[in-house]
BAKE-585132 format. One record per atom (N, C-alpha, C): x, y, z; residue in one letter; atom name; residue number from 1. Coordinates in nm, 3 decimals, decimal comma. Layout:
N
@px: X | py: Y | pz: Z | aa: A | at: CA | i: NUM
...
***
This chain:
74
@px: 0,083 | py: -0,118 | pz: 0,000 | aa: M | at: N | i: 1
@px: 0,000 | py: 0,000 | pz: 0,000 | aa: M | at: CA | i: 1
@px: 0,088 | py: 0,125 | pz: 0,000 | aa: M | at: C | i: 1
@px: 0,056 | py: 0,219 | pz: -0,086 | aa: N | at: N | i: 2
@px: 0,133 | py: 0,343 | pz: -0,096 | aa: N | at: CA | i: 2
@px: 0,087 | py: 0,443 | pz: 0,009 | aa: N | at: C | i: 2
@px: 0,182 | py: 0,514 | pz: 0,067 | aa: K | at: N | i: 3
@px: 0,151 | py: 0,617 | pz: 0,165 | aa: K | at: CA | i: 3
@px: 0,105 | py: 0,743 | pz: 0,092 | aa: K | at: C | i: 3
@px: 0,010 | py: 0,815 | pz: 0,150 | aa: P | at: N | i: 4
@px: -0,029 | py: 0,943 | pz: 0,089 | aa: P | at: CA | i: 4
@px: 0,085 | py: 1,044 | pz: 0,097 | aa: P | at: C | i: 4
@px: 0,078 | py: 1,145 | pz: 0,015 | aa: N | at: N | i: 5
@px: 0,176 | py: 1,253 | pz: 0,017 | aa: N | at: CA | i: 5
@px: 0,134 | py: 1,352 | pz: 0,127 | aa: N | at: C | i: 5
@px: 0,195 | py: 1,339 | pz: 0,244 | aa: F | at: N | i: 6
@px: 0,155 | py: 1,421 | pz: 0,358 | aa: F | at: CA | i: 6
@px: 0,184 | py: 1,569 | pz: 0,335 | aa: F | at: C | i: 6
@px: 0,290 | py: 1,601 | pz: 0,262 | aa: Q | at: N | i: 7
@px: 0,323 | py: 1,741 | pz: 0,237 | aa: Q | at: CA | i: 7
@px: 0,218 | py: 1,809 | pz: 0,149 | aa: Q | at: C | i: 7
@px: 0,152 | py: 1,733 | pz: 0,064 | aa: A | at: N | i: 8
@px: 0,052 | py: 1,790 | pz: -0,026 | aa: A | at: CA | i: 8
@px: -0,084 | py: 1,806 | pz: 0,043 | aa: A | at: C | i: 8
@px: -0,102 | py: 1,742 | pz: 0,159 | aa: M | at: N | i: 9
@px: -0,229 | py: 1,749 | pz: 0,230 | aa: M | at: CA | i: 9
@px: -0,239 | py: 1,879 | pz: 0,308 | aa: M | at: C | i: 9
@px: -0,362 | py: 1,928 | pz: 0,320 | aa: S | at: N | i: 10
@px: -0,385 | py: 2,045 | pz: 0,404 | aa: S | at: CA | i: 10
@px: -0,376 | py: 2,002 | pz: 0,550 | aa: S | at: C | i: 10
@px: -0,368 | py: 2,100 | pz: 0,638 | aa: Q | at: N | i: 11
@px: -0,362 | py: 2,069 | pz: 0,781 | aa: Q | at: CA | i: 11
@px: -0,488 | py: 1,992 | pz: 0,823 | aa: Q | at: C | i: 11
@px: -0,602 | py: 2,033 | pz: 0,773 | aa: K | at: N | i: 12
@px: -0,729 | py: 1,968 | pz: 0,807 | aa: K | at: CA | i: 12
@px: -0,732 | py: 1,824 | pz: 0,756 | aa: K | at: C | i: 12
@px: -0,688 | py: 1,802 | pz: 0,633 | aa: E | at: N | i: 13
@px: -0,684 | py: 1,667 | pz: 0,576 | aa: E | at: CA | i: 13
@px: -0,587 | py: 1,578 | pz: 0,654 | aa: E | at: C | i: 13
@px: -0,473 | py: 1,633 | pz: 0,686 | aa: L | at: N | i: 14
@px: -0,372 | py: 1,556 | pz: 0,760 | aa: L | at: CA | i: 14
@px: -0,421 | py: 1,524 | pz: 0,901 | aa: L | at: C | i: 14
@px: -0,491 | py: 1,616 | pz: 0,962 | aa: H | at: N | i: 15
@px: -0,549 | py: 1,592 | pz: 1,095 | aa: H | at: CA | i: 15
@px: -0,647 | py: 1,475 | pz: 1,088 | aa: H | at: C | i: 15
@px: -0,734 | py: 1,476 | pz: 0,989 | aa: A | at: N | i: 16
@px: -0,831 | py: 1,368 | pz: 0,973 | aa: A | at: CA | i: 16
@px: -0,760 | py: 1,235 | pz: 0,947 | aa: A | at: C | i: 16
@px: -0,655 | py: 1,237 | pz: 0,867 | aa: Y | at: N | i: 17
@px: -0,579 | py: 1,115 | pz: 0,838 | aa: Y | at: CA | i: 17
@px: -0,515 | py: 1,059 | pz: 0,965 | aa: Y | at: C | i: 17
@px: -0,454 | py: 1,147 | pz: 1,044 | aa: V | at: N | i: 18
@px: -0,388 | py: 1,103 | pz: 1,167 | aa: V | at: CA | i: 18
@px: -0,490 | py: 1,042 | pz: 1,263 | aa: V | at: C | i: 18
@px: -0,607 | py: 1,101 | pz: 1,273 | aa: L | at: N | i: 19
@px: -0,711 | py: 1,046 | pz: 1,359 | aa: L | at: CA | i: 19
@px: -0,759 | py: 0,909 | pz: 1,311 | aa: L | at: C | i: 19
@px: -0,765 | py: 0,892 | pz: 1,180 | aa: A | at: N | i: 20
@px: -0,809 | py: 0,764 | pz: 1,123 | aa: A | at: CA | i: 20
@px: -0,700 | py: 0,658 | pz: 1,125 | aa: A | at: C | i: 20
@px: -0,573 | py: 0,700 | pz: 1,131 | aa: H | at: N | i: 21
@px: -0,458 | py: 0,608 | pz: 1,128 | aa: H | at: CA | i: 21
@px: -0,365 | py: 0,640 | pz: 1,245 | aa: H | at: C | i: 21
@px: -0,414 | py: 0,618 | pz: 1,364 | aa: R | at: N | i: 22
@px: -0,343 | py: 0,659 | pz: 1,485 | aa: R | at: CA | i: 22
@px: -0,209 | py: 0,590 | pz: 1,505 | aa: R | at: C | i: 22
@px: -0,186 | py: 0,479 | pz: 1,439 | aa: D | at: N | i: 23
@px: -0,059 | py: 0,408 | pz: 1,454 | aa: D | at: CA | i: 23
@px: 0,045 | py: 0,452 | pz: 1,352 | aa: D | at: C | i: 23
@px: 0,011 | py: 0,544 | pz: 1,264 | aa: D | at: N | i: 24
@px: 0,103 | py: 0,590 | pz: 1,159 | aa: D | at: CA | i: 24
@px: 0,188 | py: 0,705 | pz: 1,213 | aa: D | at: C | i: 24
@px: 0,306 | py: 0,671 | pz: 1,263 | aa: Q | at: N | i: 25
@px: 0,394 | py: 0,773 | pz: 1,322 | aa: Q | at: CA | i: 25
@px: 0,444 | py: 0,872 | pz: 1,219 | aa: Q | at: C | i: 25
@px: 0,468 | py: 0,826 | pz: 1,097 | aa: E | at: N | i: 26
@px: 0,515 | py: 0,918 | pz: 0,993 | aa: E | at: CA | i: 26
@px: 0,411 | py: 1,027 | pz: 0,967 | aa: E | at: C | i: 26
@px: 0,285 | py: 0,990 | pz: 0,964 | aa: A | at: N | i: 27
@px: 0,177 | py: 1,088 | pz: 0,944 | aa: A | at: CA | i: 27
@px: 0,170 | py: 1,183 | pz: 1,063 | aa: A | at: C | i: 27
@px: 0,184 | py: 1,129 | pz: 1,183 | aa: F | at: N | i: 28
@px: 0,179 | py: 1,213 | pz: 1,303 | aa: F | at: CA | i: 28
@px: 0,290 | py: 1,318 | pz: 1,300 | aa: F | at: C | i: 28
@px: 0,412 | py: 1,275 | pz: 1,269 | aa: Y | at: N | i: 29
@px: 0,523 | py: 1,369 | pz: 1,266 | aa: Y | at: CA | i: 29
@px: 0,507 | py: 1,471 | pz: 1,153 | aa: Y | at: C | i: 29
@px: 0,451 | py: 1,430 | pz: 1,040 | aa: A | at: N | i: 30
@px: 0,424 | py: 1,525 | pz: 0,932 | aa: A | at: CA | i: 30
@px: 0,322 | py: 1,629 | pz: 0,977 | aa: A | at: C | i: 30
@px: 0,221 | py: 1,583 | pz: 1,053 | aa: Y | at: N | i: 31
@px: 0,119 | py: 1,674 | pz: 1,104 | aa: Y | at: CA | i: 31
@px: 0,180 | py: 1,774 | pz: 1,203 | aa: Y | at: C | i: 31
@px: 0,262 | py: 1,727 | pz: 1,295 | aa: V | at: N | i: 32
@px: 0,326 | py: 1,816 | pz: 1,392 | aa: V | at: CA | i: 32
@px: 0,417 | py: 1,915 | pz: 1,321 | aa: V | at: C | i: 32
@px: 0,490 | py: 1,868 | pz: 1,220 | aa: D | at: N | i: 33
@px: 0,576 | py: 1,958 | pz: 1,143 | aa: D | at: CA | i: 33
@px: 0,493 | py: 2,066 | pz: 1,074 | aa: D | at: C | i: 33
@px: 0,377 | py: 2,029 | pz: 1,019 | aa: K | at: N | i: 34
@px: 0,290 | py: 2,125 | pz: 0,951 | aa: K | at: CA | i: 34
@px: 0,235 | py: 2,226 | pz: 1,051 | aa: K | at: C | i: 34
@px: 0,196 | py: 2,180 | pz: 1,170 | aa: L | at: N | i: 35
@px: 0,148 | py: 2,272 | pz: 1,273 | aa: L | at: CA | i: 35
@px: 0,257 | py: 2,372 | pz: 1,310 | aa: L | at: C | i: 35
@px: 0,378 | py: 2,321 | pz: 1,326 | aa: H | at: N | i: 36
@px: 0,489 | py: 2,409 | pz: 1,362 | aa: H | at: CA | i: 36
@px: 0,519 | py: 2,509 | pz: 1,250 | aa: H | at: C | i: 36
@px: 0,515 | py: 2,464 | pz: 1,126 | aa: A | at: N | i: 37
@px: 0,546 | py: 2,552 | pz: 1,013 | aa: A | at: CA | i: 37
@px: 0,440 | py: 2,661 | pz: 0,997 | aa: A | at: C | i: 37
@px: 0,314 | py: 2,627 | pz: 1,022 | aa: E | at: N | i: 38
@px: 0,208 | py: 2,727 | pz: 1,006 | aa: E | at: CA | i: 38
@px: 0,197 | py: 2,818 | pz: 1,127 | aa: E | at: C | i: 38
@px: 0,243 | py: 2,774 | pz: 1,242 | aa: A | at: N | i: 39
@px: 0,253 | py: 2,855 | pz: 1,364 | aa: A | at: CA | i: 39
@px: 0,131 | py: 2,942 | pz: 1,387 | aa: A | at: C | i: 39
@px: 0,017 | py: 2,881 | pz: 1,410 | aa: T | at: N | i: 40
@px: -0,106 | py: 2,957 | pz: 1,432 | aa: T | at: CA | i: 40
@px: -0,136 | py: 2,977 | pz: 1,580 | aa: T | at: C | i: 40
@px: -0,041 | py: 2,949 | pz: 1,667 | aa: W | at: N | i: 41
@px: -0,066 | py: 2,965 | pz: 1,809 | aa: W | at: CA | i: 41
@px: -0,007 | py: 3,096 | pz: 1,859 | aa: W | at: C | i: 41
@px: -0,048 | py: 3,136 | pz: 1,975 | aa: V | at: N | i: 42
@px: 0,003 | py: 3,257 | pz: 2,039 | aa: V | at: CA | i: 42
@px: 0,095 | py: 3,215 | pz: 2,151 | aa: V | at: C | i: 42
@px: 0,218 | py: 3,261 | pz: 2,147 | aa: E | at: N | i: 43
@px: 0,313 | py: 3,228 | pz: 2,253 | aa: E | at: CA | i: 43
@px: 0,310 | py: 3,335 | pz: 2,359 | aa: E | at: C | i: 43
@px: 0,313 | py: 3,291 | pz: 2,484 | aa: M | at: N | i: 44
@px: 0,317 | py: 3,385 | pz: 2,595 | aa: M | at: CA | i: 44
@px: 0,383 | py: 3,317 | pz: 2,713 | aa: M | at: C | i: 44
@px: 0,441 | py: 3,395 | pz: 2,804 | aa: P | at: N | i: 45
@px: 0,507 | py: 3,336 | pz: 2,919 | aa: P | at: CA | i: 45
@px: 0,403 | py: 3,275 | pz: 3,014 | aa: P | at: C | i: 45
@px: 0,447 | py: 3,188 | pz: 3,104 | aa: P | at: N | i: 46
@px: 0,355 | py: 3,130 | pz: 3,202 | aa: P | at: CA | i: 46
@px: 0,289 | py: 3,238 | pz: 3,287 | aa: P | at: C | i: 46
@px: 0,165 | py: 3,217 | pz: 3,320 | aa: L | at: N | i: 47
@px: 0,091 | py: 3,313 | pz: 3,401 | aa: L | at: CA | i: 47
@px: 0,116 | py: 3,287 | pz: 3,549 | aa: L | at: C | i: 47
@px: 0,120 | py: 3,393 | pz: 3,625 | aa: Q | at: N | i: 48
@px: 0,134 | py: 3,381 | pz: 3,770 | aa: Q | at: CA | i: 48
@px: -0,003 | py: 3,375 | pz: 3,838 | aa: Q | at: C | i: 48
@px: -0,105 | py: 3,431 | pz: 3,769 | aa: S | at: N | i: 49
@px: -0,241 | py: 3,429 | pz: 3,822 | aa: S | at: CA | i: 49
@px: -0,338 | py: 3,445 | pz: 3,704 | aa: S | at: C | i: 49
@px: -0,466 | py: 3,412 | pz: 3,723 | aa: P | at: N | i: 50
@px: -0,564 | py: 3,432 | pz: 3,615 | aa: P | at: CA | i: 50
@px: -0,574 | py: 3,578 | pz: 3,571 | aa: P | at: C | i: 50
@px: -0,548 | py: 3,669 | pz: 3,661 | aa: E | at: N | i: 51
@px: -0,554 | py: 3,812 | pz: 3,628 | aa: E | at: CA | i: 51
@px: -0,447 | py: 3,851 | pz: 3,526 | aa: E | at: C | i: 51
@px: -0,340 | py: 3,775 | pz: 3,519 | aa: D | at: N | i: 52
@px: -0,233 | py: 3,803 | pz: 3,422 | aa: D | at: CA | i: 52
@px: -0,284 | py: 3,796 | pz: 3,278 | aa: D | at: C | i: 52
@px: -0,392 | py: 3,725 | pz: 3,254 | aa: L | at: N | i: 53
@px: -0,448 | py: 3,718 | pz: 3,119 | aa: L | at: CA | i: 53
@px: -0,486 | py: 3,855 | pz: 3,065 | aa: L | at: C | i: 53
@px: -0,518 | py: 3,946 | pz: 3,152 | aa: E | at: N | i: 54
@px: -0,554 | py: 4,081 | pz: 3,110 | aa: E | at: CA | i: 54
@px: -0,437 | py: 4,152 | pz: 3,041 | aa: E | at: C | i: 54
@px: -0,315 | py: 4,104 | pz: 3,060 | aa: N | at: N | i: 55
@px: -0,198 | py: 4,161 | pz: 2,995 | aa: N | at: CA | i: 55
@px: -0,183 | py: 4,113 | pz: 2,851 | aa: N | at: C | i: 55
@px: -0,271 | py: 4,023 | pz: 2,808 | aa: Y | at: N | i: 56
@px: -0,261 | py: 3,963 | pz: 2,674 | aa: Y | at: CA | i: 56
@px: -0,395 | py: 3,975 | pz: 2,603 | aa: Y | at: C | i: 56
@px: -0,436 | py: 4,097 | pz: 2,567 | aa: P | at: N | i: 57
@px: -0,568 | py: 4,115 | pz: 2,505 | aa: P | at: CA | i: 57
@px: -0,581 | py: 4,042 | pz: 2,370 | aa: P | at: C | i: 57
@px: -0,472 | py: 4,032 | pz: 2,295 | aa: E | at: N | i: 58
@px: -0,480 | py: 3,962 | pz: 2,165 | aa: E | at: CA | i: 58
@px: -0,508 | py: 3,813 | pz: 2,186 | aa: E | at: C | i: 58
@px: -0,456 | py: 3,756 | pz: 2,292 | aa: F | at: N | i: 59
@px: -0,483 | py: 3,616 | pz: 2,323 | aa: F | at: CA | i: 59
@px: -0,629 | py: 3,598 | pz: 2,363 | aa: F | at: C | i: 59
@px: -0,679 | py: 3,686 | pz: 2,449 | aa: L | at: N | i: 60
@px: -0,819 | py: 3,677 | pz: 2,491 | aa: L | at: CA | i: 60
@px: -0,914 | py: 3,692 | pz: 2,372 | aa: L | at: C | i: 60
@px: -0,882 | py: 3,783 | pz: 2,282 | aa: E | at: N | i: 61
@px: -0,967 | py: 3,802 | pz: 2,163 | aa: E | at: CA | i: 61
@px: -0,967 | py: 3,677 | pz: 2,076 | aa: E | at: C | i: 61
@px: -0,853 | py: 3,616 | pz: 2,061 | aa: R | at: N | i: 62
@px: -0,844 | py: 3,493 | pz: 1,981 | aa: R | at: CA | i: 62
@px: -0,926 | py: 3,381 | pz: 2,044 | aa: R | at: C | i: 62
@px: -0,922 | py: 3,369 | pz: 2,175 | aa: V | at: N | i: 63
@px: -1,001 | py: 3,267 | pz: 2,244 | aa: V | at: CA | i: 63
@px: -1,149 | py: 3,296 | pz: 2,227 | aa: V | at: C | i: 63
@px: -1,187 | py: 3,421 | pz: 2,241 | aa: R | at: N | i: 64
@px: -1,328 | py: 3,458 | pz: 2,223 | aa: R | at: CA | i: 64
@px: -1,376 | py: 3,424 | pz: 2,082 | aa: R | at: C | i: 64
@px: -1,296 | py: 3,458 | pz: 1,982 | aa: R | at: N | i: 65
@px: -1,335 | py: 3,429 | pz: 1,842 | aa: R | at: CA | i: 65
@px: -1,347 | py: 3,280 | pz: 1,818 | aa: R | at: C | i: 65
@px: -1,256 | py: 3,201 | pz: 1,874 | aa: S | at: N | i: 66
@px: -1,259 | py: 3,057 | pz: 1,848 | aa: S | at: CA | i: 66
@px: -1,372 | py: 2,987 | pz: 1,924 | aa: S | at: C | i: 66
@px: -1,425 | py: 3,052 | pz: 2,028 | aa: S | at: N | i: 67
@px: -1,533 | py: 2,989 | pz: 2,104 | aa: S | at: CA | i: 67
@px: -1,671 | py: 3,035 | pz: 2,057 | aa: S | at: C | i: 67
@px: -1,677 | py: 3,128 | pz: 1,962 | aa: E | at: N | i: 68
@px: -1,805 | py: 3,171 | pz: 1,909 | aa: E | at: CA | i: 68
@px: -1,867 | py: 3,061 | pz: 1,825 | aa: E | at: C | i: 68
@px: -2,000 | py: 3,045 | pz: 1,832 | aa: P | at: N | i: 69
@px: -2,065 | py: 2,943 | pz: 1,749 | aa: P | at: CA | i: 69
@px: -2,051 | py: 2,978 | pz: 1,601 | aa: P | at: C | i: 69
@px: -2,037 | py: 2,876 | pz: 1,522 | aa: R | at: N | i: 70
@px: -2,023 | py: 2,895 | pz: 1,377 | aa: R | at: CA | i: 70
@px: -2,147 | py: 2,840 | pz: 1,309 | aa: R | at: C | i: 70
@px: -2,188 | py: 2,908 | pz: 1,203 | aa: D | at: N | i: 71
@px: -2,309 | py: 2,867 | pz: 1,130 | aa: D | at: CA | i: 71
@px: -2,294 | py: 2,735 | pz: 1,058 | aa: D | at: C | i: 71
@px: -2,173 | py: 2,703 | pz: 1,012 | aa: N | at: N | i: 72
@px: -2,154 | py: 2,585 | pz: 0,929 | aa: N | at: CA | i: 72
@px: -2,115 | py: 2,461 | pz: 1,009 | aa: N | at: C | i: 72
@px: -2,118 | py: 2,467 | pz: 1,140 | aa: V | at: N | i: 73
@px: -2,082 | py: 2,352 | pz: 1,222 | aa: V | at: CA | i: 73
@px: -2,204 | py: 2,261 | pz: 1,233 | aa: V | at: C | i: 73
@px: -2,180 | py: 2,133 | pz: 1,210 | aa: V | at: N | i: 74
@px: -2,289 | py: 2,036 | pz: 1,215 | aa: V | at: CA | i: 74
@px: -2,287 | py: 1,964 | pz: 1,348 | aa: V | at: C | i: 74
***
């Protein structure tokens, strides 16, 4: 059986593949590499208290946007 071309897959396609083929380490590492290359996360230092979140308004806004309901979600 031929392996799919992981580099040609989108992040979403690769995520679905990894979930369907959990024992495929090559796919997992390709997925992690793609996540790292696209770098869609927000880096911040460790918080000392929950109030420290107020120092990161861009992070809070991103969390708010990602938790909003979407019309196309089934």
